[in-house]
Every structure is written in C-alpha cells, then in structure tokens.
C-alpha positions as CSV (number, residue, x, y, z in Angstrom):
1,M,-68.9,-102.3,-23.2
2,K,-68.5,-105.2,-20.7
3,Q,-65.7,-103.3,-18.9
4,R,-67.9,-100.2,-18.7
5,I,-70.7,-102.1,-17.1
6,I,-68.5,-103.8,-14.6
7,T,-66.8,-100.5,-13.6
8,A,-70.2,-98.8,-13.3
9,T,-71.6,-101.6,-11.1
10,I,-68.6,-101.3,-8.8
11,L,-68.9,-97.5,-8.6
12,I,-72.6,-97.7,-7.8
13,A,-72.0,-100.3,-5.1
14,I,-69.5,-98.0,-3.5
15,F,-71.3,-94.7,-4.0
16,L,-74.9,-95.8,-3.1
17,P,-74.3,-96.8,0.6
18,I,-72.1,-93.7,1.3
19,A,-74.8,-91.4,-0.3
20,I,-77.5,-93.0,1.8
21,L,-75.4,-92.7,5.0
22,G,-74.5,-89.1,4.3
23,G,-72.7,-87.1,7.0
24,I,-68.9,-87.4,7.4
25,P,-68.4,-90.4,5.1
26,F,-70.2,-88.5,2.3
27,L,-68.1,-85.4,3.0
28,F,-64.9,-87.5,2.9
29,L,-66.0,-89.0,-0.4
30,A,-66.5,-85.5,-1.8
31,Y,-63.0,-84.5,-0.7
32,V,-61.5,-87.5,-2.3
33,M,-63.3,-87.0,-5.6
34,A,-62.6,-83.3,-5.7
35,S,-58.9,-83.8,-5.0
36,I,-58.6,-86.3,-7.8
37,G,-60.5,-84.0,-10.1
38,L,-58.0,-81.2,-9.4
39,Y,-55.1,-83.6,-9.9
40,E,-56.6,-84.4,-13.3
41,L,-56.8,-80.8,-14.3
42,F,-53.2,-80.2,-13.2
43,Q,-52.2,-83.2,-15.4
44,M,-53.9,-81.8,-18.4
45,R,-51.8,-78.6,-18.1
46,K,-48.7,-80.6,-17.2
47,L,-48.5,-79.0,-13.8
48,S,-47.4,-81.0,-10.7
49,I,-49.8,-81.1,-7.8
50,F,-46.9,-82.3,-5.7
51,S,-45.4,-78.8,-5.5
52,F,-45.8,-75.5,-3.6
53,H,-48.5,-74.2,-6.0
54,G,-50.2,-77.7,-5.9
55,L,-50.2,-77.7,-2.1
56,I,-51.7,-74.2,-1.9
57,A,-54.3,-75.2,-4.6
58,L,-55.3,-78.3,-2.6
59,I,-55.6,-76.4,0.7
60,L,-57.8,-73.7,-1.0
61,L,-59.9,-76.5,-2.6
62,W,-60.4,-78.1,0.8
63,I,-61.4,-74.8,2.4
64,F,-64.0,-74.3,-0.3
65,L,-65.4,-77.8,0.2
66,L,-65.9,-77.4,3.9
67,P,-69.6,-76.9,4.8
68,N,-70.2,-73.5,6.4
69,H,-71.1,-74.9,9.8
70,Y,-67.8,-76.8,10.0
71,F,-65.8,-73.8,8.6
72,D,-67.2,-71.5,11.3
73,I,-66.0,-73.9,14.0
74,I,-62.5,-74.4,12.8
75,N,-61.8,-71.1,11.2
76,I,-59.2,-69.4,13.5
77,T,-58.2,-66.7,11.0
78,G,-61.5,-64.8,11.1
79,L,-61.3,-64.5,7.3
80,S,-64.1,-65.6,5.0
81,K,-63.5,-68.2,2.2
82,I,-63.3,-65.4,-0.3
83,E,-60.7,-63.5,1.7
84,L,-58.6,-66.7,2.1
85,A,-58.9,-67.1,-1.7
86,F,-57.5,-63.6,-2.1
87,A,-54.6,-64.5,0.2
88,A,-53.9,-67.5,-2.0
89,V,-53.8,-65.2,-5.0
90,L,-51.1,-63.0,-3.3
91,L,-49.1,-66.2,-2.5
92,F,-49.4,-67.4,-6.1
93,L,-48.4,-64.1,-7.6
94,S,-45.5,-63.8,-5.2
95,Y,-44.4,-67.2,-6.2
96,T,-44.3,-66.3,-9.9
97,V,-41.7,-63.6,-8.9
98,I,-39.6,-66.0,-6.8
99,V,-39.4,-68.6,-9.5
100,K,-38.9,-66.0,-12.3
101,N,-42.0,-66.8,-14.2
102,Y,-41.2,-70.5,-14.4
103,F,-44.6,-70.7,-12.8
104,S,-46.5,-68.0,-14.7
105,F,-49.5,-65.6,-14.4
106,D,-51.4,-67.9,-16.8
107,D,-50.7,-70.8,-14.5
108,V,-52.1,-68.8,-11.6
109,G,-55.3,-68.1,-13.5
110,F,-55.7,-71.7,-14.5
111,I,-55.2,-73.0,-11.0
112,L,-57.7,-70.5,-9.5
113,L,-60.3,-71.2,-12.0
114,S,-59.8,-75.0,-11.6
115,V,-60.2,-74.6,-7.8
116,L,-63.4,-72.7,-8.2
117,Y,-64.7,-75.0,-10.9
118,I,-64.1,-78.2,-8.8
119,G,-64.6,-76.6,-5.4
120,I,-67.9,-75.0,-6.0
121,G,-69.3,-78.0,-7.8
122,F,-68.4,-80.5,-5.0
123,F,-69.4,-78.0,-2.3
124,Y,-72.9,-78.1,-3.6
125,F,-72.6,-81.9,-4.0
126,V,-72.4,-82.0,-0.2
127,Q,-75.0,-79.2,0.3
128,I,-77.6,-80.9,-1.9
129,R,-77.1,-84.2,0.1
130,E,-77.6,-82.2,3.3
131,E,-80.9,-80.9,2.0
132,G,-82.1,-84.4,1.4
133,L,-81.1,-87.6,-0.3
134,V,-84.1,-87.3,-2.7
135,Y,-82.7,-84.1,-4.1
136,L,-79.3,-85.6,-4.7
137,F,-80.8,-88.6,-6.5
138,Y,-83.1,-86.4,-8.5
139,A,-80.1,-84.3,-9.8
140,L,-78.0,-87.4,-10.5
141,F,-80.8,-89.3,-12.3
142,V,-81.6,-86.3,-14.4
143,V,-78.0,-86.0,-15.4
144,W,-77.6,-89.7,-16.2
145,V,-80.9,-90.1,-18.0
146,T,-80.3,-86.8,-20.0
147,D,-76.9,-88.1,-21.1
148,S,-78.3,-91.5,-22.1
149,G,-81.3,-90.0,-23.8
150,A,-79.2,-87.6,-25.8
151,Y,-76.9,-90.5,-26.8
152,F,-79.7,-92.9,-28.0
153,V,-81.9,-90.3,-29.6
154,G,-78.9,-88.7,-31.3
155,R,-77.8,-92.1,-32.5
156,K,-81.2,-93.0,-33.9
157,F,-82.5,-89.7,-35.2
158,G,-79.5,-87.3,-35.1
159,K,-78.8,-85.5,-38.4
160,H,-77.8,-82.0,-37.4
161,K,-74.5,-81.5,-35.5
162,L,-74.9,-79.6,-32.2
163,W,-71.3,-78.3,-31.8
164,P,-68.9,-80.2,-34.1
165,D,-65.8,-78.2,-33.2
166,I,-66.2,-79.3,-29.6
167,S,-67.9,-82.7,-29.7
168,P,-68.4,-84.1,-33.2
169,N,-70.9,-86.8,-32.2
170,K,-73.4,-84.7,-30.4
171,T,-76.5,-83.7,-32.4
172,I,-79.3,-81.1,-32.0
173,E,-81.9,-84.0,-32.0
174,G,-79.9,-85.7,-29.2
175,F,-79.8,-82.5,-27.2
176,F,-83.6,-82.2,-27.2
177,G,-84.0,-85.9,-26.7
178,G,-81.9,-85.5,-23.5
179,I,-84.2,-82.8,-22.2
180,A,-87.2,-84.9,-22.9
181,S,-85.6,-87.9,-21.1
182,G,-84.9,-85.6,-18.1
183,L,-88.5,-84.5,-18.0
184,I,-89.6,-88.2,-17.7
185,V,-87.3,-88.5,-14.6
186,A,-89.0,-85.4,-13.1
187,I,-92.5,-86.8,-13.6
188,L,-91.4,-90.1,-12.0
189,F,-90.0,-88.2,-9.0
190,I,-93.2,-86.3,-8.6
191,F,-95.3,-89.5,-8.4
192,F,-92.9,-91.9,-6.7
193,S,-90.8,-89.8,-4.2
194,N,-91.3,-87.3,-1.5
195,I,-89.6,-84.5,-3.3
196,Q,-91.0,-81.2,-2.1
197,I,-91.1,-79.1,-5.3
198,P,-94.4,-78.1,-7.1
199,F,-94.9,-80.0,-10.3
200,L,-94.6,-77.0,-12.7
201,Q,-91.6,-75.7,-11.0
202,L,-89.9,-79.1,-11.1
203,L,-90.5,-79.3,-14.8
204,I,-89.0,-75.9,-15.4
205,V,-86.0,-76.7,-13.1
206,T,-85.5,-80.0,-14.9
207,I,-85.4,-78.3,-18.3
208,I,-82.7,-75.9,-17.0
209,V,-80.8,-78.6,-15.3
210,S,-80.9,-80.8,-18.4
211,I,-79.6,-78.0,-20.6
212,F,-76.8,-77.1,-18.2
213,G,-75.9,-80.7,-17.6
214,Q,-75.2,-81.1,-21.3
215,M,-73.4,-77.7,-21.3
216,G,-71.1,-79.1,-18.5
217,D,-70.3,-82.1,-20.6
218,L,-69.5,-79.8,-23.6
219,A,-67.3,-77.6,-21.4
220,E,-65.2,-80.5,-20.3
221,S,-65.0,-81.7,-23.9
222,A,-63.7,-78.3,-24.9
223,L,-61.2,-78.4,-22.1
224,K,-59.9,-81.8,-23.2
225,R,-59.8,-80.7,-26.8
226,H,-57.8,-77.6,-25.8
227,Y,-55.2,-79.8,-24.0
228,S,-55.3,-82.6,-26.6
229,V,-56.3,-85.4,-24.2
230,K,-58.9,-88.1,-24.8
231,D,-60.0,-88.5,-21.2
232,S,-59.4,-86.5,-18.0
233,G,-57.8,-89.5,-16.4
234,N,-57.8,-93.3,-16.4
235,L,-59.0,-94.0,-12.9
236,F,-62.1,-95.8,-14.0
237,P,-61.6,-98.5,-16.8
238,G,-63.9,-97.7,-19.7
239,H,-65.1,-94.5,-18.1
240,G,-62.0,-92.2,-17.9
241,G,-61.4,-90.0,-14.9
242,I,-63.4,-88.2,-12.2
243,L,-64.1,-85.2,-14.4
244,D,-65.3,-87.5,-17.2
245,R,-67.9,-88.9,-14.8
246,C,-68.7,-85.6,-12.9
247,D,-68.5,-82.9,-15.5
248,S,-72.3,-82.4,-15.7
249,W,-72.6,-82.6,-11.9
250,L,-70.3,-79.6,-11.5
251,F,-72.6,-77.4,-13.5
252,V,-75.9,-78.9,-12.3
253,L,-75.5,-79.1,-8.5
254,P,-74.8,-75.5,-7.8
255,L,-77.5,-74.4,-10.2
256,L,-80.0,-76.7,-8.7
257,H,-79.3,-75.3,-5.2
258,F,-79.8,-71.8,-6.4
259,L,-83.1,-72.6,-8.1
260,I,-84.8,-74.6,-5.4
261,F,-83.3,-73.7,-2.0
C-alpha cells in the first residue's frame, strides 16, 4: 500500500501541471502514454513493437492521435485518417504474404484493434482537454471515485459476484456503489466548478460514464485473463502499466465527448 501511495503521489505531481498547462506538453504526454500502452498490448501477445509491423502500428497510432487542426496542416497525402488506416491494412496483409504467415492475419486484426482502442481513447483524452480543463477533471474524478466506491462498497457489502469469470472480486453491490459515488462527484462539480452542463443532463451522463468506466476496467481484465498476465506492464510500482491505470479512461473519454459536445 505504501508503494502504491508513493507512486500515485509522484504520478499526480507529474500529471497535474501538464494537464493544467495543456497545449503541446499535454499532447506530448498523450503520445508517450499511448505509445507505451500499445507497447504493453504487443507484449501481451508476444509481438515485438521494434519490427516492421510495430513501426507501422506506431505511425498509424500517432496519426490517429494528432488533433484534426494539426493533421490538416501537415497532411501532404490528401488522405483522411480512415483512408490512411486502410493503406496500413494493405501493408499489413502484404507483409503476411512476404513473411509466409509468420506474421498472420490474426496478428493484423489484433494490431488494428489495438491501434483503434488506444488511439481513439487518447485522441479524446486530448480533445476533452481542449474543450476545457474542468471536463477532463470531471471525467477523471468520476472514473477514480467510481473505482474507489466500487471497491469499498463491494468490500463492505458485496455478496453477489458481478462477473466472476472475468474479475472474481467485483460484486454487483460494488458496481452500484461505484455509480452512486460517481453521482456524488457530479453534484460537487455542479456546485463547485464552472462546468457548463445542465444538472439533470450531468447526472444522466455521469451514470453512463460510471457504467462504461467499469466496463472498460472489465474489458482490460478480460484481455489480461485471455493472455494470462497479471498486469499490463510494470512501469508504475504497485500500479502495473499504463493500461492498468487508463483502461477506464479509454472507454469514458470518447463516450463523454459524444454525449456532451
């Protein structure tokens, strides 16, 4: 526990000033986090990111992460992000032929889904920050408090397993406790911040965000169970890897942007 607290304190000390500053430093942070997240997914499947397919995957990820106003400035191809993704598909499939299925169709599917999963999540990480710091903090606090509320309520009152095949310790009571905790955050933001969302709408959005934040956590648990790993990485002592810390964000941030902007 002591190690977890020390690591969390250091991470907050690094993240908070960059989040407040925004702009290029925040975009750089998103690039670093997303690249490490993709590396962790490659490691789960025992693929090397230091390879031809790893390089193409990284380039595609970096293209997806680029905010649209920057992409329009530097895009010399005239192709959209989706069209560039299709070009990457052709490269990947051609590569499977060249290496005689040493790198397979299944690997192509895994990499493309990984790039979309990481890329779209962190793209909206940047987009939400550009809409306003208060919206980023709202999303992150709802995720963190939902997670903590689900843990403590589940530990105190949990009797019915939520999804034992995926995450044996999560309970139905904890699931609803997490939602209730998220709603408390929403109420605090209404009264103590300048968030520009009507009260009833914010409550509905918070319920949806809280549910999908927990679903993001379960999805990553399912992924780790499938690949028989305990944590996505060991970057943060006591906390695991980037994906262990950001799994809920990757579900919540795109969804939040769709719901309120």
